[in-house]
mmCIF entry with sequence, helices, sheets and N, C-alpha, C, O atoms, coordinates in Angstrom:
data_MODEL
# 
_entry.id   MODEL 
# 
_entity.id                         1 
_entity.type                       polymer 
_entity.pdbx_number_of_molecules   1 
# 
_entity_poly.entity_id                      1 
_entity_poly.type                           'polypeptide(L)' 
_entity_poly.nstd_linkage                   no 
_entity_poly.nstd_monomer                   no 
_entity_poly.pdbx_seq_one_letter_code       
;(UNK)(UNK)(UNK)(UNK)(UNK)(UNK)(UNK)(UNK)(UNK)(UNK)(UNK)(UNK)(UNK)(UNK)(UNK)(UNK)
(UNK)(UNK)(UNK)(UNK)(UNK)(UNK)(UNK)(UNK)(UNK)(UNK)(UNK)(UNK)(UNK)(UNK)(UNK)(UNK)
(UNK)(UNK)(UNK)(UNK)(UNK)(UNK)(UNK)(UNK)(UNK)(UNK)(UNK)(UNK)(UNK)(UNK)(UNK)(UNK)
(UNK)(UNK)(UNK)(UNK)(UNK)(UNK)(UNK)(UNK)
;
_entity_poly.pdbx_seq_one_letter_code_can   XXXXXXXXXXXXXXXXXXXXXXXXXXXXXXXXXXXXXXXXXXXXXXXXXXXXXXXX 
_entity_poly.pdbx_strand_id                 A 
# 
loop_
_entity_poly_seq.entity_id 
_entity_poly_seq.num 
_entity_poly_seq.mon_id 
_entity_poly_seq.hetero 
1 1  UNK n 
1 2  UNK n 
1 3  UNK n 
1 4  UNK n 
1 5  UNK n 
1 6  UNK n 
1 7  UNK n 
1 8  UNK n 
1 9  UNK n 
1 10 UNK n 
1 11 UNK n 
1 12 UNK n 
1 13 UNK n 
1 14 UNK n 
1 15 UNK n 
1 16 UNK n 
1 17 UNK n 
1 18 UNK n 
1 19 UNK n 
1 20 UNK n 
1 21 UNK n 
1 22 UNK n 
1 23 UNK n 
1 24 UNK n 
1 25 UNK n 
1 26 UNK n 
1 27 UNK n 
1 28 UNK n 
1 29 UNK n 
1 30 UNK n 
1 31 UNK n 
1 32 UNK n 
1 33 UNK n 
1 34 UNK n 
1 35 UNK n 
1 36 UNK n 
1 37 UNK n 
1 38 UNK n 
1 39 UNK n 
1 40 UNK n 
1 41 UNK n 
1 42 UNK n 
1 43 UNK n 
1 44 UNK n 
1 45 UNK n 
1 46 UNK n 
1 47 UNK n 
1 48 UNK n 
1 49 UNK n 
1 50 UNK n 
1 51 UNK n 
1 52 UNK n 
1 53 UNK n 
1 54 UNK n 
1 55 UNK n 
1 56 UNK n 
# 
_struct_asym.id          A 
_struct_asym.entity_id   1 
# 
loop_
_struct_conf.conf_type_id 
_struct_conf.id 
_struct_conf.pdbx_PDB_helix_id 
_struct_conf.beg_label_comp_id 
_struct_conf.beg_label_asym_id 
_struct_conf.beg_label_seq_id 
_struct_conf.pdbx_beg_PDB_ins_code 
_struct_conf.end_label_comp_id 
_struct_conf.end_label_asym_id 
_struct_conf.end_label_seq_id 
_struct_conf.pdbx_end_PDB_ins_code 
_struct_conf.beg_auth_comp_id 
_struct_conf.beg_auth_asym_id 
_struct_conf.beg_auth_seq_id 
_struct_conf.end_auth_comp_id 
_struct_conf.end_auth_asym_id 
_struct_conf.end_auth_seq_id 
_struct_conf.pdbx_PDB_helix_class 
_struct_conf.details 
_struct_conf.pdbx_PDB_helix_length 
HELX_P HELX_P1 AA1 UNK A 12 ? UNK A 17 ? UNK A 12 UNK A 17 1 ? 6 
HELX_P HELX_P2 AA2 UNK A 21 ? UNK A 27 ? UNK A 21 UNK A 27 1 ? 7 
HELX_P HELX_P3 AA3 UNK A 36 ? UNK A 38 ? UNK A 36 UNK A 38 5 ? 3 
# 
_struct_conf_type.id          HELX_P 
_struct_conf_type.criteria    ? 
_struct_conf_type.reference   ? 
# 
loop_
_atom_site.group_PDB 
_atom_site.id 
_atom_site.type_symbol 
_atom_site.label_atom_id 
_atom_site.label_alt_id 
_atom_site.label_comp_id 
_atom_site.label_asym_id 
_atom_site.label_entity_id 
_atom_site.label_seq_id 
_atom_site.pdbx_PDB_ins_code 
_atom_site.Cartn_x 
_atom_site.Cartn_y 
_atom_site.Cartn_z 
_atom_site.occupancy 
_atom_site.B_iso_or_equiv 
_atom_site.pdbx_formal_charge 
_atom_site.auth_seq_id 
_atom_site.auth_comp_id 
_atom_site.auth_asym_id 
_atom_site.auth_atom_id 
_atom_site.pdbx_PDB_model_num 
ATOM 1   N N  . UNK A 1 1  ? 25.646 3.406   45.424 1.00 0.00 ? 1  UNK A N  1 
ATOM 2   C CA . UNK A 1 1  ? 26.972 3.409   45.808 1.00 0.00 ? 1  UNK A CA 1 
ATOM 3   C C  . UNK A 1 1  ? 27.375 4.710   46.388 1.00 0.00 ? 1  UNK A C  1 
ATOM 4   O O  . UNK A 1 1  ? 26.910 5.781   45.999 1.00 0.00 ? 1  UNK A O  1 
ATOM 5   N N  . UNK A 1 2  ? 28.239 4.591   47.312 1.00 0.00 ? 2  UNK A N  1 
ATOM 6   C CA . UNK A 1 2  ? 28.721 5.875   48.031 1.00 0.00 ? 2  UNK A CA 1 
ATOM 7   C C  . UNK A 1 2  ? 29.644 6.721   47.200 1.00 0.00 ? 2  UNK A C  1 
ATOM 8   O O  . UNK A 1 2  ? 29.823 7.908   47.473 1.00 0.00 ? 2  UNK A O  1 
ATOM 9   N N  . UNK A 1 3  ? 30.255 6.099   46.145 1.00 0.00 ? 3  UNK A N  1 
ATOM 10  C CA . UNK A 1 3  ? 31.209 6.897   45.337 1.00 0.00 ? 3  UNK A CA 1 
ATOM 11  C C  . UNK A 1 3  ? 30.511 7.488   44.102 1.00 0.00 ? 3  UNK A C  1 
ATOM 12  O O  . UNK A 1 3  ? 31.199 8.020   43.231 1.00 0.00 ? 3  UNK A O  1 
ATOM 13  N N  . UNK A 1 4  ? 29.208 7.421   43.991 1.00 0.00 ? 4  UNK A N  1 
ATOM 14  C CA . UNK A 1 4  ? 28.477 8.121   42.893 1.00 0.00 ? 4  UNK A CA 1 
ATOM 15  C C  . UNK A 1 4  ? 28.422 7.336   41.652 1.00 0.00 ? 4  UNK A C  1 
ATOM 16  O O  . UNK A 1 4  ? 28.002 7.861   40.620 1.00 0.00 ? 4  UNK A O  1 
ATOM 17  N N  . UNK A 1 5  ? 28.846 6.023   41.683 1.00 0.00 ? 5  UNK A N  1 
ATOM 18  C CA . UNK A 1 5  ? 28.730 5.171   40.493 1.00 0.00 ? 5  UNK A CA 1 
ATOM 19  C C  . UNK A 1 5  ? 27.716 4.169   40.697 1.00 0.00 ? 5  UNK A C  1 
ATOM 20  O O  . UNK A 1 5  ? 27.220 3.996   41.810 1.00 0.00 ? 5  UNK A O  1 
ATOM 21  N N  . UNK A 1 6  ? 27.345 3.430   39.582 1.00 0.00 ? 6  UNK A N  1 
ATOM 22  C CA . UNK A 1 6  ? 26.296 2.396   39.712 1.00 0.00 ? 6  UNK A CA 1 
ATOM 23  C C  . UNK A 1 6  ? 26.851 1.087   39.190 1.00 0.00 ? 6  UNK A C  1 
ATOM 24  O O  . UNK A 1 6  ? 27.693 1.068   38.292 1.00 0.00 ? 6  UNK A O  1 
ATOM 25  N N  . UNK A 1 7  ? 26.377 0.007   39.755 1.00 0.00 ? 7  UNK A N  1 
ATOM 26  C CA . UNK A 1 7  ? 26.785 -1.283  39.323 1.00 0.00 ? 7  UNK A CA 1 
ATOM 27  C C  . UNK A 1 7  ? 26.033 -1.664  37.957 1.00 0.00 ? 7  UNK A C  1 
ATOM 28  O O  . UNK A 1 7  ? 26.549 -2.391  37.108 1.00 0.00 ? 7  UNK A O  1 
ATOM 29  N N  . UNK A 1 8  ? 24.841 -1.129  37.846 1.00 0.00 ? 8  UNK A N  1 
ATOM 30  C CA . UNK A 1 8  ? 23.986 -1.415  36.630 1.00 0.00 ? 8  UNK A CA 1 
ATOM 31  C C  . UNK A 1 8  ? 22.971 -0.343  36.443 1.00 0.00 ? 8  UNK A C  1 
ATOM 32  O O  . UNK A 1 8  ? 22.505 0.242   37.421 1.00 0.00 ? 8  UNK A O  1 
ATOM 33  N N  . UNK A 1 9  ? 22.596 -0.052  35.172 1.00 0.00 ? 9  UNK A N  1 
ATOM 34  C CA . UNK A 1 9  ? 21.439 0.784   34.891 1.00 0.00 ? 9  UNK A CA 1 
ATOM 35  C C  . UNK A 1 9  ? 20.422 -0.057  34.112 1.00 0.00 ? 9  UNK A C  1 
ATOM 36  O O  . UNK A 1 9  ? 20.773 -0.709  33.129 1.00 0.00 ? 9  UNK A O  1 
ATOM 37  N N  . UNK A 1 10 ? 19.165 -0.037  34.556 1.00 0.00 ? 10 UNK A N  1 
ATOM 38  C CA . UNK A 1 10 ? 18.166 -0.882  34.016 1.00 0.00 ? 10 UNK A CA 1 
ATOM 39  C C  . UNK A 1 10 ? 17.147 -0.028  33.257 1.00 0.00 ? 10 UNK A C  1 
ATOM 40  O O  . UNK A 1 10 ? 16.591 0.929   33.795 1.00 0.00 ? 10 UNK A O  1 
ATOM 41  N N  . UNK A 1 11 ? 16.924 -0.392  32.023 1.00 0.00 ? 11 UNK A N  1 
ATOM 42  C CA . UNK A 1 11 ? 15.983 0.358   31.192 1.00 0.00 ? 11 UNK A CA 1 
ATOM 43  C C  . UNK A 1 11 ? 14.909 -0.594  30.622 1.00 0.00 ? 11 UNK A C  1 
ATOM 44  O O  . UNK A 1 11 ? 14.087 -0.158  29.815 1.00 0.00 ? 11 UNK A O  1 
ATOM 45  N N  . UNK A 1 12 ? 14.896 -1.866  31.016 1.00 0.00 ? 12 UNK A N  1 
ATOM 46  C CA . UNK A 1 12 ? 13.979 -2.832  30.428 1.00 0.00 ? 12 UNK A CA 1 
ATOM 47  C C  . UNK A 1 12 ? 12.536 -2.379  30.260 1.00 0.00 ? 12 UNK A C  1 
ATOM 48  O O  . UNK A 1 12 ? 12.040 -2.318  29.135 1.00 0.00 ? 12 UNK A O  1 
ATOM 49  N N  . UNK A 1 13 ? 11.850 -2.057  31.359 1.00 0.00 ? 13 UNK A N  1 
ATOM 50  C CA . UNK A 1 13 ? 10.468 -1.732  31.306 1.00 0.00 ? 13 UNK A CA 1 
ATOM 51  C C  . UNK A 1 13 ? 10.280 -0.428  30.470 1.00 0.00 ? 13 UNK A C  1 
ATOM 52  O O  . UNK A 1 13 ? 9.413  -0.330  29.602 1.00 0.00 ? 13 UNK A O  1 
ATOM 53  N N  . UNK A 1 14 ? 11.102 0.508   30.775 1.00 0.00 ? 14 UNK A N  1 
ATOM 54  C CA . UNK A 1 14 ? 11.116 1.801   30.099 1.00 0.00 ? 14 UNK A CA 1 
ATOM 55  C C  . UNK A 1 14 ? 11.288 1.624   28.649 1.00 0.00 ? 14 UNK A C  1 
ATOM 56  O O  . UNK A 1 14 ? 10.633 2.336   27.888 1.00 0.00 ? 14 UNK A O  1 
ATOM 57  N N  . UNK A 1 15 ? 12.135 0.714   28.178 1.00 0.00 ? 15 UNK A N  1 
ATOM 58  C CA . UNK A 1 15 ? 12.485 0.504   26.803 1.00 0.00 ? 15 UNK A CA 1 
ATOM 59  C C  . UNK A 1 15 ? 11.286 -0.302  26.076 1.00 0.00 ? 15 UNK A C  1 
ATOM 60  O O  . UNK A 1 15 ? 10.988 -0.070  24.904 1.00 0.00 ? 15 UNK A O  1 
ATOM 61  N N  . UNK A 1 16 ? 10.688 -1.171  26.788 1.00 0.00 ? 16 UNK A N  1 
ATOM 62  C CA . UNK A 1 16 ? 9.574  -1.958  26.248 1.00 0.00 ? 16 UNK A CA 1 
ATOM 63  C C  . UNK A 1 16 ? 8.440  -1.044  25.902 1.00 0.00 ? 16 UNK A C  1 
ATOM 64  O O  . UNK A 1 16 ? 7.806  -1.185  24.856 1.00 0.00 ? 16 UNK A O  1 
ATOM 65  N N  . UNK A 1 17 ? 8.168  -0.051  26.830 1.00 0.00 ? 17 UNK A N  1 
ATOM 66  C CA . UNK A 1 17 ? 7.036  0.853   26.579 1.00 0.00 ? 17 UNK A CA 1 
ATOM 67  C C  . UNK A 1 17 ? 7.387  1.953   25.713 1.00 0.00 ? 17 UNK A C  1 
ATOM 68  O O  . UNK A 1 17 ? 6.493  2.674   25.272 1.00 0.00 ? 17 UNK A O  1 
ATOM 69  N N  . UNK A 1 18 ? 8.754  2.180   25.387 1.00 0.00 ? 18 UNK A N  1 
ATOM 70  C CA . UNK A 1 18 ? 9.120  3.282   24.557 1.00 0.00 ? 18 UNK A CA 1 
ATOM 71  C C  . UNK A 1 18 ? 10.182 2.756   23.542 1.00 0.00 ? 18 UNK A C  1 
ATOM 72  O O  . UNK A 1 18 ? 11.379 2.965   23.737 1.00 0.00 ? 18 UNK A O  1 
ATOM 73  N N  . UNK A 1 19 ? 9.743  2.096   22.499 1.00 0.00 ? 19 UNK A N  1 
ATOM 74  C CA . UNK A 1 19 ? 10.750 1.545   21.556 1.00 0.00 ? 19 UNK A CA 1 
ATOM 75  C C  . UNK A 1 19 ? 11.691 2.565   20.965 1.00 0.00 ? 19 UNK A C  1 
ATOM 76  O O  . UNK A 1 19 ? 12.807 2.260   20.546 1.00 0.00 ? 19 UNK A O  1 
ATOM 77  N N  . UNK A 1 20 ? 11.187 3.819   20.947 1.00 0.00 ? 20 UNK A N  1 
ATOM 78  C CA . UNK A 1 20 ? 12.055 4.922   20.468 1.00 0.00 ? 20 UNK A CA 1 
ATOM 79  C C  . UNK A 1 20 ? 12.723 5.648   21.550 1.00 0.00 ? 20 UNK A C  1 
ATOM 80  O O  . UNK A 1 20 ? 12.873 6.869   21.488 1.00 0.00 ? 20 UNK A O  1 
ATOM 81  N N  . UNK A 1 21 ? 13.161 4.896   22.612 1.00 0.00 ? 21 UNK A N  1 
ATOM 82  C CA . UNK A 1 21 ? 13.694 5.534   23.828 1.00 0.00 ? 21 UNK A CA 1 
ATOM 83  C C  . UNK A 1 21 ? 14.822 6.540   23.598 1.00 0.00 ? 21 UNK A C  1 
ATOM 84  O O  . UNK A 1 21 ? 14.838 7.608   24.211 1.00 0.00 ? 21 UNK A O  1 
ATOM 85  N N  . UNK A 1 22 ? 15.740 6.207   22.738 1.00 0.00 ? 22 UNK A N  1 
ATOM 86  C CA . UNK A 1 22 ? 16.859 7.216   22.543 1.00 0.00 ? 22 UNK A CA 1 
ATOM 87  C C  . UNK A 1 22 ? 16.296 8.551   22.052 1.00 0.00 ? 22 UNK A C  1 
ATOM 88  O O  . UNK A 1 22 ? 16.761 9.606   22.484 1.00 0.00 ? 22 UNK A O  1 
ATOM 89  N N  . UNK A 1 23 ? 15.374 8.526   21.221 1.00 0.00 ? 23 UNK A N  1 
ATOM 90  C CA . UNK A 1 23 ? 14.711 9.843   20.705 1.00 0.00 ? 23 UNK A CA 1 
ATOM 91  C C  . UNK A 1 23 ? 14.015 10.532  21.884 1.00 0.00 ? 23 UNK A C  1 
ATOM 92  O O  . UNK A 1 23 ? 14.128 11.745  22.062 1.00 0.00 ? 23 UNK A O  1 
ATOM 93  N N  . UNK A 1 24 ? 13.325 9.774   22.648 1.00 0.00 ? 24 UNK A N  1 
ATOM 94  C CA . UNK A 1 24 ? 12.530 10.371  23.862 1.00 0.00 ? 24 UNK A CA 1 
ATOM 95  C C  . UNK A 1 24 ? 13.533 10.977  24.846 1.00 0.00 ? 24 UNK A C  1 
ATOM 96  O O  . UNK A 1 24 ? 13.322 12.074  25.363 1.00 0.00 ? 24 UNK A O  1 
ATOM 97  N N  . UNK A 1 25 ? 14.689 10.210  25.114 1.00 0.00 ? 25 UNK A N  1 
ATOM 98  C CA . UNK A 1 25 ? 15.656 10.820  26.065 1.00 0.00 ? 25 UNK A CA 1 
ATOM 99  C C  . UNK A 1 25 ? 16.181 12.096  25.487 1.00 0.00 ? 25 UNK A C  1 
ATOM 100 O O  . UNK A 1 25 ? 16.301 13.067  26.235 1.00 0.00 ? 25 UNK A O  1 
ATOM 101 N N  . UNK A 1 26 ? 16.528 12.188  24.126 1.00 0.00 ? 26 UNK A N  1 
ATOM 102 C CA . UNK A 1 26 ? 17.119 13.407  23.561 1.00 0.00 ? 26 UNK A CA 1 
ATOM 103 C C  . UNK A 1 26 ? 15.998 14.520  23.693 1.00 0.00 ? 26 UNK A C  1 
ATOM 104 O O  . UNK A 1 26 ? 16.357 15.663  23.978 1.00 0.00 ? 26 UNK A O  1 
ATOM 105 N N  . UNK A 1 27 ? 14.703 14.247  23.505 1.00 0.00 ? 27 UNK A N  1 
ATOM 106 C CA . UNK A 1 27 ? 13.654 15.209  23.475 1.00 0.00 ? 27 UNK A CA 1 
ATOM 107 C C  . UNK A 1 27 ? 13.184 15.588  24.964 1.00 0.00 ? 27 UNK A C  1 
ATOM 108 O O  . UNK A 1 27 ? 12.445 16.551  25.167 1.00 0.00 ? 27 UNK A O  1 
ATOM 109 N N  . UNK A 1 28 ? 13.651 14.790  25.953 1.00 0.00 ? 28 UNK A N  1 
ATOM 110 C CA . UNK A 1 28 ? 13.324 15.093  27.303 1.00 0.00 ? 28 UNK A CA 1 
ATOM 111 C C  . UNK A 1 28 ? 11.942 14.525  27.632 1.00 0.00 ? 28 UNK A C  1 
ATOM 112 O O  . UNK A 1 28 ? 11.280 15.013  28.547 1.00 0.00 ? 28 UNK A O  1 
ATOM 113 N N  . UNK A 1 29 ? 11.488 13.475  26.880 1.00 0.00 ? 29 UNK A N  1 
ATOM 114 C CA . UNK A 1 29 ? 10.171 12.858  27.085 1.00 0.00 ? 29 UNK A CA 1 
ATOM 115 C C  . UNK A 1 29 ? 9.231  13.317  26.037 1.00 0.00 ? 29 UNK A C  1 
ATOM 116 O O  . UNK A 1 29 ? 9.685  13.900  25.053 1.00 0.00 ? 29 UNK A O  1 
ATOM 117 N N  . UNK A 1 30 ? 7.965  13.106  26.160 1.00 0.00 ? 30 UNK A N  1 
ATOM 118 C CA . UNK A 1 30 ? 7.367  12.274  27.283 1.00 0.00 ? 30 UNK A CA 1 
ATOM 119 C C  . UNK A 1 30 ? 7.538  10.752  27.105 1.00 0.00 ? 30 UNK A C  1 
ATOM 120 O O  . UNK A 1 30 ? 7.895  10.261  26.034 1.00 0.00 ? 30 UNK A O  1 
ATOM 121 N N  . UNK A 1 31 ? 7.283  10.082  28.137 1.00 0.00 ? 31 UNK A N  1 
ATOM 122 C CA . UNK A 1 31 ? 7.451  8.664   28.080 1.00 0.00 ? 31 UNK A CA 1 
ATOM 123 C C  . UNK A 1 31 ? 6.137  7.891   28.309 1.00 0.00 ? 31 UNK A C  1 
ATOM 124 O O  . UNK A 1 31 ? 5.316  8.259   29.149 1.00 0.00 ? 31 UNK A O  1 
ATOM 125 N N  . UNK A 1 32 ? 5.970  6.805   27.528 1.00 0.00 ? 32 UNK A N  1 
ATOM 126 C CA . UNK A 1 32 ? 4.751  6.012   27.601 1.00 0.00 ? 32 UNK A CA 1 
ATOM 127 C C  . UNK A 1 32 ? 4.773  5.146   28.865 1.00 0.00 ? 32 UNK A C  1 
ATOM 128 O O  . UNK A 1 32 ? 5.811  4.617   29.262 1.00 0.00 ? 32 UNK A O  1 
ATOM 129 N N  . UNK A 1 33 ? 3.573  5.019   29.492 1.00 0.00 ? 33 UNK A N  1 
ATOM 130 C CA . UNK A 1 33 ? 3.474  4.184   30.716 1.00 0.00 ? 33 UNK A CA 1 
ATOM 131 C C  . UNK A 1 33 ? 3.533  2.735   30.173 1.00 0.00 ? 33 UNK A C  1 
ATOM 132 O O  . UNK A 1 33 ? 2.997  2.463   29.098 1.00 0.00 ? 33 UNK A O  1 
ATOM 133 N N  . UNK A 1 34 ? 4.134  1.872   30.855 1.00 0.00 ? 34 UNK A N  1 
ATOM 134 C CA . UNK A 1 34 ? 4.295  0.401   30.471 1.00 0.00 ? 34 UNK A CA 1 
ATOM 135 C C  . UNK A 1 34 ? 2.986  -0.290  30.826 1.00 0.00 ? 34 UNK A C  1 
ATOM 136 O O  . UNK A 1 34 ? 2.359  0.002   31.844 1.00 0.00 ? 34 UNK A O  1 
ATOM 137 N N  . UNK A 1 35 ? 2.596  -1.209  29.963 1.00 0.00 ? 35 UNK A N  1 
ATOM 138 C CA . UNK A 1 35 ? 1.482  -2.107  30.102 1.00 0.00 ? 35 UNK A CA 1 
ATOM 139 C C  . UNK A 1 35 ? 1.990  -3.414  30.496 1.00 0.00 ? 35 UNK A C  1 
ATOM 140 O O  . UNK A 1 35 ? 2.186  -4.257  29.621 1.00 0.00 ? 35 UNK A O  1 
ATOM 141 N N  . UNK A 1 36 ? 2.230  -3.679  31.752 1.00 0.00 ? 36 UNK A N  1 
ATOM 142 C CA . UNK A 1 36 ? 2.906  -4.888  32.220 1.00 0.00 ? 36 UNK A CA 1 
ATOM 143 C C  . UNK A 1 36 ? 2.126  -6.161  31.831 1.00 0.00 ? 36 UNK A C  1 
ATOM 144 O O  . UNK A 1 36 ? 2.706  -7.236  31.676 1.00 0.00 ? 36 UNK A O  1 
ATOM 145 N N  . UNK A 1 37 ? 0.787  -6.008  31.677 1.00 0.00 ? 37 UNK A N  1 
ATOM 146 C CA . UNK A 1 37 ? -0.049 -7.289  31.262 1.00 0.00 ? 37 UNK A CA 1 
ATOM 147 C C  . UNK A 1 37 ? 0.376  -7.754  29.920 1.00 0.00 ? 37 UNK A C  1 
ATOM 148 O O  . UNK A 1 37 ? 0.145  -8.923  29.612 1.00 0.00 ? 37 UNK A O  1 
ATOM 149 N N  . UNK A 1 38 ? 0.989  -6.938  29.070 1.00 0.00 ? 38 UNK A N  1 
ATOM 150 C CA . UNK A 1 38 ? 1.322  -7.370  27.698 1.00 0.00 ? 38 UNK A CA 1 
ATOM 151 C C  . UNK A 1 38 ? 2.800  -7.788  27.551 1.00 0.00 ? 38 UNK A C  1 
ATOM 152 O O  . UNK A 1 38 ? 3.245  -8.099  26.446 1.00 0.00 ? 38 UNK A O  1 
ATOM 153 N N  . UNK A 1 39 ? 3.536  -7.797  28.628 1.00 0.00 ? 39 UNK A N  1 
ATOM 154 C CA . UNK A 1 39 ? 4.949  -8.183  28.551 1.00 0.00 ? 39 UNK A CA 1 
ATOM 155 C C  . UNK A 1 39 ? 5.086  -9.701  28.318 1.00 0.00 ? 39 UNK A C  1 
ATOM 156 O O  . UNK A 1 39 ? 4.480  -10.527 29.000 1.00 0.00 ? 39 UNK A O  1 
ATOM 157 N N  . UNK A 1 40 ? 5.946  -10.020 27.280 1.00 0.00 ? 40 UNK A N  1 
ATOM 158 C CA . UNK A 1 40 ? 6.373  -11.409 27.063 1.00 0.00 ? 40 UNK A CA 1 
ATOM 159 C C  . UNK A 1 40 ? 5.292  -12.490 26.990 1.00 0.00 ? 40 UNK A C  1 
ATOM 160 O O  . UNK A 1 40 ? 5.429  -13.526 27.640 1.00 0.00 ? 40 UNK A O  1 
ATOM 161 N N  . UNK A 1 41 ? 4.235  -12.278 26.226 1.00 0.00 ? 41 UNK A N  1 
ATOM 162 C CA . UNK A 1 41 ? 3.243  -13.255 26.149 1.00 0.00 ? 41 UNK A CA 1 
ATOM 163 C C  . UNK A 1 41 ? 2.078  -12.780 25.346 1.00 0.00 ? 41 UNK A C  1 
ATOM 164 O O  . UNK A 1 41 ? 1.875  -11.579 25.166 1.00 0.00 ? 41 UNK A O  1 
ATOM 165 N N  . UNK A 1 42 ? 1.341  -13.685 24.882 1.00 0.00 ? 42 UNK A N  1 
ATOM 166 C CA . UNK A 1 42 ? 0.076  -13.345 24.124 1.00 0.00 ? 42 UNK A CA 1 
ATOM 167 C C  . UNK A 1 42 ? 0.347  -12.979 22.736 1.00 0.00 ? 42 UNK A C  1 
ATOM 168 O O  . UNK A 1 42 ? 0.718  -13.834 21.931 1.00 0.00 ? 42 UNK A O  1 
ATOM 169 N N  . UNK A 1 43 ? 0.176  -11.703 22.399 1.00 0.00 ? 43 UNK A N  1 
ATOM 170 C CA . UNK A 1 43 ? 0.248  -11.300 21.018 1.00 0.00 ? 43 UNK A CA 1 
ATOM 171 C C  . UNK A 1 43 ? 1.174  -10.024 20.903 1.00 0.00 ? 43 UNK A C  1 
ATOM 172 O O  . UNK A 1 43 ? 2.040  -9.781  21.744 1.00 0.00 ? 43 UNK A O  1 
ATOM 173 N N  . UNK A 1 44 ? 0.930  -9.229  19.802 1.00 0.00 ? 44 UNK A N  1 
ATOM 174 C CA . UNK A 1 44 ? 1.737  -8.174  19.504 1.00 0.00 ? 44 UNK A CA 1 
ATOM 175 C C  . UNK A 1 44 ? 1.574  -6.971  20.473 1.00 0.00 ? 44 UNK A C  1 
ATOM 176 O O  . UNK A 1 44 ? 2.414  -6.073  20.529 1.00 0.00 ? 44 UNK A O  1 
ATOM 177 N N  . UNK A 1 45 ? 0.440  -7.001  21.239 1.00 0.00 ? 45 UNK A N  1 
ATOM 178 C CA . UNK A 1 45 ? 0.216  -5.826  22.094 1.00 0.00 ? 45 UNK A CA 1 
ATOM 179 C C  . UNK A 1 45 ? 1.325  -5.538  23.017 1.00 0.00 ? 45 UNK A C  1 
ATOM 180 O O  . UNK A 1 45 ? 1.852  -6.426  23.688 1.00 0.00 ? 45 UNK A O  1 
ATOM 181 N N  . UNK A 1 46 ? 1.699  -4.252  23.057 1.00 0.00 ? 46 UNK A N  1 
ATOM 182 C CA . UNK A 1 46 ? 2.811  -3.826  23.978 1.00 0.00 ? 46 UNK A CA 1 
ATOM 183 C C  . UNK A 1 46 ? 4.123  -3.745  23.251 1.00 0.00 ? 46 UNK A C  1 
ATOM 184 O O  . UNK A 1 46 ? 5.085  -3.192  23.783 1.00 0.00 ? 46 UNK A O  1 
ATOM 185 N N  . UNK A 1 47 ? 4.193  -4.266  22.082 1.00 0.00 ? 47 UNK A N  1 
ATOM 186 C CA . UNK A 1 47 ? 5.443  -4.211  21.265 1.00 0.00 ? 47 UNK A CA 1 
ATOM 187 C C  . UNK A 1 47 ? 5.311  -3.350  20.014 1.00 0.00 ? 47 UNK A C  1 
ATOM 188 O O  . UNK A 1 47 ? 6.285  -2.746  19.564 1.00 0.00 ? 47 UNK A O  1 
ATOM 189 N N  . UNK A 1 48 ? 4.140  -3.296  19.469 1.00 0.00 ? 48 UNK A N  1 
ATOM 190 C CA . UNK A 1 48 ? 3.988  -2.597  18.218 1.00 0.00 ? 48 UNK A CA 1 
ATOM 191 C C  . UNK A 1 48 ? 2.916  -1.453  18.341 1.00 0.00 ? 48 UNK A C  1 
ATOM 192 O O  . UNK A 1 48 ? 2.732  -0.720  17.369 1.00 0.00 ? 48 UNK A O  1 
ATOM 193 N N  . UNK A 1 49 ? 2.207  -1.276  19.494 1.00 0.00 ? 49 UNK A N  1 
ATOM 194 C CA . UNK A 1 49 ? 1.177  -0.335  19.499 1.00 0.00 ? 49 UNK A CA 1 
ATOM 195 C C  . UNK A 1 49 ? 1.443  0.906   20.374 1.00 0.00 ? 49 UNK A C  1 
ATOM 196 O O  . UNK A 1 49 ? 0.580  1.780   20.463 1.00 0.00 ? 49 UNK A O  1 
ATOM 197 N N  . UNK A 1 50 ? 2.607  1.001   21.013 1.00 0.00 ? 50 UNK A N  1 
ATOM 198 C CA . UNK A 1 50 ? 2.888  2.219   21.775 1.00 0.00 ? 50 UNK A CA 1 
ATOM 199 C C  . UNK A 1 50 ? 3.123  3.359   20.838 1.00 0.00 ? 50 UNK A C  1 
ATOM 200 O O  . UNK A 1 50 ? 3.812  3.217   19.828 1.00 0.00 ? 50 UNK A O  1 
ATOM 201 N N  . UNK A 1 51 ? 2.536  4.528   21.178 1.00 0.00 ? 51 UNK A N  1 
ATOM 202 C CA . UNK A 1 51 ? 2.717  5.698   20.213 1.00 0.00 ? 51 UNK A CA 1 
ATOM 203 C C  . UNK A 1 51 ? 4.113  6.184   20.277 1.00 0.00 ? 51 UNK A C  1 
ATOM 204 O O  . UNK A 1 51 ? 4.722  6.258   21.344 1.00 0.00 ? 51 UNK A O  1 
ATOM 205 N N  . UNK A 1 52 ? 4.649  6.535   19.066 1.00 0.00 ? 52 UNK A N  1 
ATOM 206 C CA . UNK A 1 52 ? 5.992  7.162   18.892 1.00 0.00 ? 52 UNK A CA 1 
ATOM 207 C C  . UNK A 1 52 ? 5.940  8.668   19.403 1.00 0.00 ? 52 UNK A C  1 
ATOM 208 O O  . UNK A 1 52 ? 4.893  9.314   19.426 1.00 0.00 ? 52 UNK A O  1 
ATOM 209 N N  . UNK A 1 53 ? 7.146  9.151   19.800 1.00 0.00 ? 53 UNK A N  1 
ATOM 210 C CA . UNK A 1 53 ? 7.249  10.566  20.110 1.00 0.00 ? 53 UNK A CA 1 
ATOM 211 C C  . UNK A 1 53 ? 7.167  11.359  18.862 1.00 0.00 ? 53 UNK A C  1 
ATOM 212 O O  . UNK A 1 53 ? 7.615  10.901  17.811 1.00 0.00 ? 53 UNK A O  1 
ATOM 213 N N  . UNK A 1 54 ? 6.604  12.552  18.931 1.00 0.00 ? 54 UNK A N  1 
ATOM 214 C CA . UNK A 1 54 ? 6.549  13.466  17.718 1.00 0.00 ? 54 UNK A CA 1 
ATOM 215 C C  . UNK A 1 54 ? 7.920  13.616  17.113 1.00 0.00 ? 54 UNK A C  1 
ATOM 216 O O  . UNK A 1 54 ? 8.889  13.926  17.806 1.00 0.00 ? 54 UNK A O  1 
ATOM 217 N N  . UNK A 1 55 ? 7.999  13.399  15.846 1.00 0.00 ? 55 UNK A N  1 
ATOM 218 C CA . UNK A 1 55 ? 9.322  13.548  15.124 1.00 0.00 ? 55 UNK A CA 1 
ATOM 219 C C  . UNK A 1 55 ? 10.122 12.348  15.013 1.00 0.00 ? 55 UNK A C  1 
ATOM 220 O O  . UNK A 1 55 ? 11.195 12.372  14.412 1.00 0.00 ? 55 UNK A O  1 
ATOM 221 N N  . UNK A 1 56 ? 9.645  11.245  15.581 1.00 0.00 ? 56 UNK A N  1 
ATOM 222 C CA . UNK A 1 56 ? 10.443 9.984   15.545 1.00 0.00 ? 56 UNK A CA 1 
ATOM 223 C C  . UNK A 1 56 ? 10.085 9.192   14.312 1.00 0.00 ? 56 UNK A C  1 
ATOM 224 O O  . UNK A 1 56 ? 10.633 8.113   14.091 1.00 0.00 ? 56 UNK A O  1 
# 
């Protein structure tokens, strides 16, 4: 937008790969890379096995 605002902010993929996203944002990262092959199907992979940021 030309006025400096946004219609929406999307965190979906980033949040799926970083379940502790608020802590990572506060710490300035690092961020896990998303494994798109594990999104919304199959088993627990991609939801429970991403490493947490130190201190989380």
